[in-house]
SESEDO-753687 format. One record per residue (C-alpha): residue number from 1; residue in three letters; x, y, z. Coordinates in steps of 0.25 Angstrom, whole numbers, padded with zeros to 4 digits. Layout:
<recs>
(NUM; 'ALA'; (X; Y; Z));
...
</recs>
This chain:
<recs>
(1; 'MET'; (0389; -0506; -0366));
(2; 'ALA'; (0380; -0502; -0354));
(3; 'LYS'; (0365; -0508; -0355));
(4; 'THR'; (0356; -0499; -0361));
(5; 'LYS'; (0343; -0496; -0358));
(6; 'ARG'; (0331; -0499; -0367));
(7; 'THR'; (0324; -0489; -0373));
(8; 'PRO'; (0312; -0488; -0383));
(9; 'VAL'; (0314; -0481; -0396));
(10; 'ASP'; (0306; -0475; -0407));
(11; 'PHE'; (0307; -0462; -0415));
(12; 'SER'; (0296; -0453; -0423));
(13; 'GLU'; (0297; -0444; -0435));
(14; 'LEU'; (0291; -0431; -0437));
(15; 'GLY'; (0293; -0418; -0445));
(16; 'GLY'; (0308; -0423; -0450));
(17; 'PHE'; (0312; -0425; -0437));
(18; 'ARG'; (0313; -0441; -0429));
(19; 'TYR'; (0312; -0440; -0414));
(20; 'LEU'; (0317; -0453; -0403));
(21; 'HIS'; (0307; -0457; -0393));
(22; 'PHE'; (0310; -0468; -0383));
(23; 'GLY'; (0296; -0474; -0383));
(24; 'SER'; (0288; -0461; -0381));
(25; 'GLU'; (0283; -0450; -0388));
(26; 'TRP'; (0295; -0443; -0382));
(27; 'ILE'; (0306; -0437; -0391));
(28; 'GLN'; (0320; -0442; -0387));
(29; 'GLY'; (0327; -0437; -0399));
(30; 'GLY'; (0326; -0432; -0412));
(31; 'MET'; (0333; -0429; -0426));
(32; 'ARG'; (0329; -0420; -0438));
(33; 'ILE'; (0328; -0432; -0448));
(34; 'ASN'; (0336; -0424; -0461));
(35; 'ARG'; (0345; -0418; -0450));
(36; 'PRO'; (0349; -0430; -0439));
(37; 'TYR'; (0363; -0423; -0435));
(38; 'SER'; (0356; -0412; -0430));
(39; 'LEU'; (0349; -0407; -0418));
(40; 'ALA'; (0333; -0410; -0419));
(41; 'LEU'; (0328; -0407; -0406));
(42; 'GLU'; (0330; -0393; -0400));
(43; 'TYR'; (0332; -0397; -0385));
(44; 'GLN'; (0346; -0404; -0393));
(45; 'GLN'; (0350; -0392; -0399));
(46; 'TYR'; (0349; -0386; -0384));
(47; 'MET'; (0358; -0397; -0378));
(48; 'LEU'; (0369; -0390; -0387));
(49; 'ALA'; (0368; -0377; -0383));
(50; 'LEU'; (0382; -0381; -0374));
(51; 'LEU'; (0389; -0380; -0387));
(52; 'PHE'; (0391; -0366; -0383));
(53; 'PHE'; (0398; -0367; -0371));
(54; 'ARG'; (0407; -0379; -0376));
(55; 'PRO'; (0405; -0379; -0391));
(56; 'GLU'; (0416; -0390; -0394));
(57; 'PRO'; (0413; -0403; -0385));
(58; 'LYS'; (0424; -0414; -0387));
(59; 'ASP'; (0416; -0423; -0379));
(60; 'ILE'; (0401; -0425; -0378));
(61; 'LEU'; (0393; -0433; -0370));
(62; 'GLN'; (0378; -0434; -0371));
(63; 'LEU'; (0368; -0443; -0361));
(64; 'GLY'; (0356; -0448; -0369));
(65; 'LEU'; (0356; -0451; -0386));
(66; 'GLY'; (0341; -0449; -0388));
(67; 'ALA'; (0340; -0449; -0403));
(68; 'GLY'; (0358; -0445; -0404));
(69; 'GLY'; (0352; -0434; -0408));
(70; 'LEU'; (0364; -0425; -0401));
(71; 'ALA'; (0375; -0435; -0401));
(72; 'LYS'; (0373; -0436; -0417));
(73; 'TYR'; (0375; -0420; -0417));
(74; 'THR'; (0387; -0420; -0408));
(75; 'TRP'; (0392; -0432; -0417));
(76; 'LYS'; (0390; -0424; -0430));
(77; 'TYR'; (0393; -0409; -0425));
(78; 'PHE'; (0404; -0411; -0415));
(79; 'PRO'; (0413; -0422; -0424));
(80; 'ASP'; (0425; -0418; -0414));
(81; 'ALA'; (0417; -0421; -0400));
(82; 'HIS'; (0413; -0435; -0395));
(83; 'THR'; (0399; -0436; -0391));
(84; 'LYS'; (0397; -0448; -0380));
(85; 'VAL'; (0382; -0452; -0381));
(86; 'ILE'; (0376; -0461; -0366));
(87; 'GLU'; (0365; -0467; -0369));
(88; 'ILE'; (0358; -0479; -0361));
(89; 'SER'; (0349; -0484; -0372));
(90; 'GLU'; (0354; -0493; -0384));
(91; 'ASP'; (0338; -0490; -0391));
(92; 'VAL'; (0341; -0475; -0390));
(93; 'TYR'; (0356; -0475; -0398));
(94; 'MET'; (0352; -0486; -0409));
(95; 'ALA'; (0337; -0478; -0412));
(96; 'SER'; (0347; -0465; -0413));
(97; 'ARG'; (0353; -0473; -0422));
(98; 'MET'; (0343; -0480; -0429));
(99; 'TRP'; (0333; -0467; -0429));
(100; 'PHE'; (0343; -0455; -0427));
(101; 'LYS'; (0355; -0457; -0435));
(102; 'MET'; (0362; -0457; -0424));
(103; 'PRO'; (0378; -0460; -0428));
(104; 'ASP'; (0387; -0470; -0424));
(105; 'ASP'; (0396; -0469; -0413));
(106; 'ASP'; (0412; -0464; -0418));
(107; 'ASP'; (0425; -0456; -0413));
(108; 'HIS'; (0415; -0445; -0409));
(109; 'LEU'; (0401; -0453; -0404));
(110; 'GLU'; (0400; -0463; -0392));
(111; 'VAL'; (0387; -0468; -0388));
(112; 'VAL'; (0387; -0476; -0374));
(113; 'PHE'; (0373; -0483; -0367));
(114; 'GLU'; (0375; -0478; -0353));
(115; 'ASP'; (0365; -0473; -0344));
(116; 'CYS'; (0371; -0458; -0345));
(117; 'LYS'; (0372; -0456; -0328));
(118; 'LYS'; (0380; -0470; -0327));
(119; 'TYR'; (0390; -0464; -0338));
(120; 'LEU'; (0389; -0451; -0331));
(121; 'ALA'; (0394; -0456; -0320));
(122; 'GLY'; (0408; -0461; -0325));
(123; 'ALA'; (0408; -0448; -0335));
(124; 'ALA'; (0417; -0435; -0329));
(125; 'ASN'; (0424; -0425; -0337));
(126; 'THR'; (0420; -0431; -0352));
(127; 'ALA'; (0411; -0421; -0359));
(128; 'ASP'; (0411; -0407; -0364));
(129; 'TRP'; (0398; -0410; -0366));
(130; 'LEU'; (0386; -0418; -0361));
(131; 'LEU'; (0372; -0419; -0369));
(132; 'VAL'; (0362; -0424; -0359));
(133; 'ASP'; (0348; -0429; -0365));
(134; 'ILE'; (0344; -0441; -0355));
(135; 'TYR'; (0328; -0446; -0358));
(136; 'ASP'; (0322; -0458; -0358));
(137; 'ALA'; (0307; -0461; -0364));
(138; 'GLU'; (0299; -0457; -0352));
(139; 'ALA'; (0305; -0443; -0355));
(140; 'TRP'; (0302; -0436; -0343));
(141; 'GLY'; (0316; -0430; -0339));
(142; 'PRO'; (0331; -0432; -0341));
(143; 'VAL'; (0332; -0446; -0336));
(144; 'TYR'; (0345; -0440; -0326));
(145; 'ASP'; (0340; -0428; -0322));
(146; 'ASP'; (0347; -0424; -0308));
(147; 'VAL'; (0359; -0418; -0301));
(148; 'PRO'; (0369; -0431; -0300));
(149; 'PHE'; (0365; -0435; -0315));
(150; 'TYR'; (0370; -0419; -0319));
(151; 'ARG'; (0382; -0419; -0310));
(152; 'LEU'; (0386; -0431; -0318));
(153; 'CYS'; (0385; -0424; -0331));
(154; 'LYS'; (0393; -0412; -0326));
(155; 'LYS'; (0403; -0423; -0323));
(156; 'ALA'; (0403; -0429; -0336));
(157; 'LEU'; (0407; -0416; -0342));
(158; 'ARG'; (0421; -0409; -0344));
(159; 'ASP'; (0423; -0396; -0338));
(160; 'GLY'; (0415; -0384; -0346));
(161; 'GLY'; (0407; -0397; -0353));
(162; 'ILE'; (0394; -0393; -0354));
(163; 'SER'; (0380; -0401; -0353));
(164; 'SER'; (0366; -0400; -0359));
(165; 'TYR'; (0356; -0407; -0354));
(166; 'ASN'; (0341; -0410; -0360));
(167; 'VAL'; (0331; -0408; -0348));
(168; 'PHE'; (0315; -0406; -0346));
(169; 'GLY'; (0310; -0391; -0347));
(170; 'GLY'; (0299; -0387; -0339));
(171; 'GLU'; (0298; -0391; -0324));
(172; 'ASP'; (0309; -0404; -0325));
(173; 'PHE'; (0319; -0393; -0330));
(174; 'THR'; (0320; -0384; -0317));
(175; 'LYS'; (0325; -0398; -0311));
(176; 'SER'; (0335; -0402; -0321));
(177; 'LEU'; (0340; -0389; -0322));
(178; 'ASP'; (0344; -0388; -0308));
(179; 'ASN'; (0350; -0400; -0307));
(180; 'ILE'; (0358; -0398; -0318));
(181; 'SER'; (0360; -0386; -0313));
(182; 'LYS'; (0367; -0390; -0299));
(183; 'ALA'; (0374; -0401; -0306));
(184; 'PHE'; (0382; -0391; -0314));
(185; 'ASP'; (0384; -0381; -0303));
(186; 'GLY'; (0374; -0370; -0311));
(187; 'ARG'; (0381; -0371; -0324));
(188; 'VAL'; (0368; -0372; -0333));
(189; 'LEU'; (0360; -0365; -0344));
(190; 'VAL'; (0347; -0367; -0349));
(191; 'MET'; (0340; -0370; -0363));
(192; 'PRO'; (0325; -0367; -0363));
(193; 'ASP'; (0315; -0377; -0368));
(194; 'VAL'; (0314; -0383; -0381));
(195; 'ALA'; (0300; -0389; -0386));
(196; 'GLU'; (0303; -0402; -0381));
(197; 'GLY'; (0302; -0397; -0368));
(198; 'ASN'; (0319; -0398; -0365));
(199; 'ARG'; (0328; -0391; -0360));
(200; 'ILE'; (0342; -0389; -0361));
(201; 'ILE'; (0350; -0386; -0348));
(202; 'LEU'; (0364; -0383; -0350));
(203; 'ALA'; (0376; -0387; -0339));
(204; 'LYS'; (0391; -0384; -0338));
(205; 'LYS'; (0402; -0390; -0330));
(206; 'GLY'; (0415; -0381; -0325));
(207; 'PRO'; (0419; -0369; -0324));
(208; 'LYS'; (0409; -0359; -0329));
(209; 'GLU'; (0413; -0351; -0341));
(210; 'THR'; (0411; -0337; -0347));
(211; 'TYR'; (0402; -0336; -0360));
(212; 'SER'; (0398; -0324; -0368));
(213; 'VAL'; (0385; -0325; -0375));
(214; 'GLU'; (0390; -0316; -0387));
(215; 'LEU'; (0401; -0328; -0389));
(216; 'LEU'; (0391; -0339; -0388));
(217; 'ASP'; (0382; -0332; -0397));
(218; 'GLN'; (0394; -0332; -0407));
(219; 'ARG'; (0395; -0347; -0404));
(220; 'ALA'; (0379; -0349; -0405));
(221; 'ALA'; (0380; -0345; -0421));
(222; 'GLU'; (0394; -0352; -0421));
(223; 'LEU'; (0388; -0366; -0417));
(224; 'GLN'; (0374; -0364; -0426));
(225; 'ALA'; (0384; -0364; -0438));
(226; 'SER'; (0393; -0377; -0434));
(227; 'ARG'; (0385; -0386; -0426));
(228; 'HIS'; (0372; -0385; -0433));
(229; 'LEU'; (0363; -0381; -0422));
(230; 'PRO'; (0353; -0369; -0419));
(231; 'ALA'; (0366; -0365; -0410));
(232; 'LYS'; (0361; -0350; -0409));
(233; 'LYS'; (0346; -0353; -0406));
(234; 'ILE'; (0353; -0362; -0395));
(235; 'TRP'; (0361; -0351; -0389));
(236; 'LYS'; (0350; -0343; -0390));
(237; 'LYS'; (0341; -0353; -0382));
(238; 'LEU'; (0352; -0351; -0370));
(239; 'LYS'; (0353; -0338; -0371));
(240; 'GLN'; (0340; -0334; -0370));
(241; 'GLU'; (0337; -0345; -0357));
(242; 'ASN'; (0349; -0343; -0349));
(243; 'ASN'; (0350; -0328; -0351));
(244; 'LEU'; (0365; -0328; -0358));
(245; 'LYS'; (0369; -0314; -0359));
(246; 'GLY'; (0384; -0307; -0360));
(247; 'GLU'; (0393; -0316; -0354));
(248; 'PHE'; (0389; -0328; -0344));
(249; 'GLU'; (0393; -0341; -0336));
(250; 'PHE'; (0391; -0354; -0337));
</recs>
């Protein structure tokens, strides 16, 4: 096991939600107490917009565990997929187990303790989905947010694979979007701001594909019923933010 980073962790509760903190007031994850496997935070729901383009992943790679919301969701609702989580802090993992109902590792869930950039250096063509949510206690922005890092992310994806990045909105968003766009040759879509100030960027690897808005409207309705996610709302936001009409390439 790689040497892990020590992280001060605690939690708060408000209005039926439990929130993870890294020794500050910044929220690093959350859980609806009476629905622990649903996605409690809007930005996490938006990260799942990649569902519309790759609805049946076999291998899911997640960078950053937080309270385990994304990992728990894919573990429960994608039982045929294998989710691997790269997390640098064993303290964060233990907090997710004690307070946020993170399940044990099993045949389709694995947590690896390592710096995500070091892990990516040795990963190539291994993931259908890549979910990137990497913040430290200061929460000034993603821990890695440059073109070389995003190129490593691209390398980890298989052709046709898709990635989702939680970045800051506001003035910092343009930098993140430019860097991801450079790494992925402009193959990006964006989600609007959420209340917490985050924004989500989707980036896809491989040859461009043509998608029909009408068919994705239908897919969103199907996913809403089968994946316990407000998929119709997410798809509507994605369409509006990127002005998607008729047929489009991504």
